[in-house]
N, C-alpha and C positions, 0 to 999 in steps of 0.2 A: 478382354477381361481385365478388370483393374487390379492393380496390387494394392496391398495394405499401405505402402508408401504414398501412392497416389491419393488414396483416401485421406491419408494424415495431412498431406500437402494442400489438398482442398479444404480440409478443416481449418488448418491454420491460415489459409487465405482468407476465409470468411470470418473466423473467430478473432484474429488479432486486431483488425480495424474496429470490430465491434468492442472488444474489451478496452482498446485505447480510448474509444469515443466515451465509453462510460466512465473510465477513470478520469478523463479530462473534464467531462461535465461535473463529475464530483469535486474536482479540485476547484472548478470555478464556482460552484455552488458553496464551496467551504468558507468562501469569504465572509458571508453573513453569520457564521458560527464562530469566528476566530476568537472572540473574547469570552472568557469565562472566569468568574471568581472562584468556582468551584476547583479549577485544576490547580493542584499544589505543586507538583513536579512532573517533568517529562524528559525523556531522552530518546535519541536516535543515533545509531552508529552503523555504519556501511563499511565492511571489509571484504576485499577480493580474497579468494582462496587460490591455492594452487591447482585444485580440481576444477577450474573455470566456472567457479560459483560465486555469487554475491551473497554475503551474510548479512542481512539486515536485522539488526536487533533493536527493540523498541521497548519503552515502558512508559506508563503513565499512572500517576496517583492523584486521587481526589481528596477533598476535605471531608467528604461524607460518602456512604454507600450509595451506588448509582445502579440503575437497572442494566445499563451496557456500557463498557468501557473498553478501549483498545484502539487499534488502527482501523480507521474507515477505508483508507486507500494507501496502497503502496504502488507508485508508478515508476516504472523503469524506463529511462530514456537513453538512447544510444547516439553518439556523435555521428553525424552524416554530413560532411563537408563542413560548413559553417553553421549548421543548425543542429538541434537536438530533436530526435524523432522517438515518440513513444513506441516501445517494442514489446511491452507486456506489463504485468503487474498483478495486483491481488486486490480484492475488495473485502468488505467486512464479512461477507457471506462465505469467504474461504475459511477452512480449518485453521484454528490457531490464531486468528486475527482479533478475537474479541473474548472477554469474560463478562459473566452477568452476576448481578447482585453482590458486588465487592467494591472495595475502596480503590483497588489498584489492579493492574494487570500489565504483563510483559511477556514477550516471546521473541523466538529467533525464526525468522522466515528465510528460505533459501531460494535464490533465483539462479537458473542455469545461464551462464553467459558464454560468450565466444572470446576466446584468448586474442589479445591483441587489439580489442576494440576498447573505447572509452564509454563509460557509463555515469549517468547521474541518476539519482533516486530521490523522489520527492515522497514524503510520509505524512499523511494526515491522521493525527491522533485525536480521539473524541471521548466524550463521556455523555450519556443521555440518561436523565432521570425517569421516574416512573410517569411524570406528566408530559414527556416527549420533549422537554427543553435540552438543548444540546449545546456544548461548549467544544471548541476544538483548537488545535495548533497545527500548522503546516510547517514542516521543515524539509530543507534541501540539502 
């Protein structure tokens, strides 16, 4: 008989590589969207907390109202030896990542980290108009 912990471990084993693949493909595709005359301002900050969480705060403002605006991808990397490995993150489909029909959007997203480990976060902010045209900025 399987325990709930076994099921959670199996889910994490399957889901984590899938999430990282999606996040990495989005970052790679982001290169063609990087420039936009529509983006007026943007900011990202990442702060560790005493509760073993990373606080990722972001905001983006446009020169005009757009259909969708916010964070397309937040990818979290952990230091593993001399390299950085994607260990999780969020996409625009996750709650709190985007706003619609507005000039600007900002939010704070929390990632559960492990004490004593080193992390790096990459955030791709974007805006999409009603025609599907998109502009973005990627910050690490």
